[in-house]
N, C-alpha and C positions, 0 to 999 in steps of 0.2 A: 693230559689237559688237564691243568689246576684250576681251581676255581680261584679267582679274585675276589678280594674283599676292598672296598674303599675306604677312604678314613673319611671322618664325619666332615672335615673342610673341604674335600672335593666334590661332596654330594649336591648335583644339580637342583633341587629342589630345598630350599631354605625353609627351617624349621621355625623361623622368626614369626611370632604372632602377628605382627603388625603387616605382614605382607601378604600372609595366608587368607586370612580372615578380617573383611572390612569392619570398622569401628560403626555400629548400629546408629550410635547418637551422632556421628558426623554424616553418614549417609541421611539420617531424617532431617538433620540441619539444613543440607543441602536441597534435600527435596521441599522441604516446606519454604525456604528461600525462593526456589525456583517458581512454585506455586503461587506464592505471594508475588512476584513480578511478573506472573503471567495474568493474575488477576486487575492488577495496576495497569499493565499494558490493554486489557479488554477496556476495563474503566476509561481509561484515555480515549479508545476508539470510538467505543459508544458515545462519549460527551463530543468527539469532532463531529459523528454522525449525527447526532441530535442536532449539532449546531446548524449545520446544513438545513436539515430539516425546519427548524426555525425560521431560517433564511428564507426557506421556500414558501413557506407559509405567510411571512411577513411580504414578501414580495409580489404572492397571489391576492393578498388582501388591499396591498395596494394596487393592484390593477385592477380589481373589482371596484374599490373606491373610486379610481379614475375613469374608468370606462363605464360604471353603474351597473346594478344588479339587474336591473329590470328588462335587460337583453333577453330574447327569446333562448331557451336553452340549448345549448350545441353538445355535441360529444356525447361523452357517457350519460349525460343528464338529458338527453333528447327523449321524447315519449315512444320513440319506436326500441330505444333501449329500456329506459326507465320503466316502464308499464309491464313488461314481460318479466324484469328481474323482482318487480312487486309482487306480481303473481305467484312467481316461484317462491320467493322468500315466505309468502302468506301460506299457501299450500304446503311446502315444506315443515314450517312451524305447525301448523293445525294437525298434518299427519303425524308428527312427531308425539305431540300432546296428545294425540286419540290413541296411538300405539304404548304410551305410556301409562295413560287411563287403564286402558284394556289390560294390560301387564296386571298393574295392581289390583284391578278386580276379579282377575283371574285366581291372582294369588289368595285373594281375601274368601273366596269362595269355601263354604265348609266341606265340598266334596273333594277339593285338592288339597287341604290341610295334611292329609297323610302320606301325600306323595310329594309334595314341596319341601324343599329345605329354605329356612328364612333367608332374607337377602343379608348379604354382607354389608359393612359398615362403607367400603368403597361402594356397593351397587348403589346404596340408598344416597351417599353423597352423587354418583355419576347421574343418576336418574334427577336429583336435585339440580344438579348443574343444566341438565337439557332441558328440564322444566322453566327454569330461569331463562335459559338463552332463548328457549321459545317465546317466552312472553314479553322479552326484551326485543326480540326481532318484530314480534307483532306491534310492540310499541313504537318503534323506530319507523314501521311500515306507514303506520297511522298518521305519524308526526309527518313524514314525507308528504304524504298524499295530503293533508292539510296544509301545510306552508309552501307547498310549491308554486301555487296559485297565487298566493299571497304576495312570495316574494319575486317571482317572474311574470308577475300580472297578466295571469293567463285564465280564459275563462273556466 
C-alpha cells in the first residue's frame, strides 16, 4: 500500500479566497438593499390600508349625514353594551390609579427606604404612561357620557 499524494490542481477544495469566504461588503449591501425594499413594501401596504380606512370613514360620515345622527343608538353604541363598558373602563382606570398611588406611597415611607430599591427609568416611564392612560380613559368616558345625550337626543 502506497500513500498517494495529489497534485494541487486536482484538489476538490479550491483555495481561491473569492469562493471560500464571501465578501462582507457585498453581503452587507445585499442585506441593506433587501431591508430598504422591505420597508418600501411595508410603507406601500400601510398607505393602501389607510386609504381603505379613509374611504370607510368617509362613507360612514356620508351615511350619518344622509340618515341623520339623531336616530336611537344601535349596535355597540346601544345602552345595554355602552353603559357596562363605560362602568368597566371607569372602574379599571380608578383601580389602576389607586394601585399606582399605593405603590408610590409605600415606596415613599421612611420605614421602607432601607429595603426598597429606587424605581428604574423604565419603571417610572411605565407608571407615568399608566397614569396618563387612566386619566385619558376617565376623560373619554366623561366626554361620552356628556355628549351621548346631546348627539342622540336621549334624555
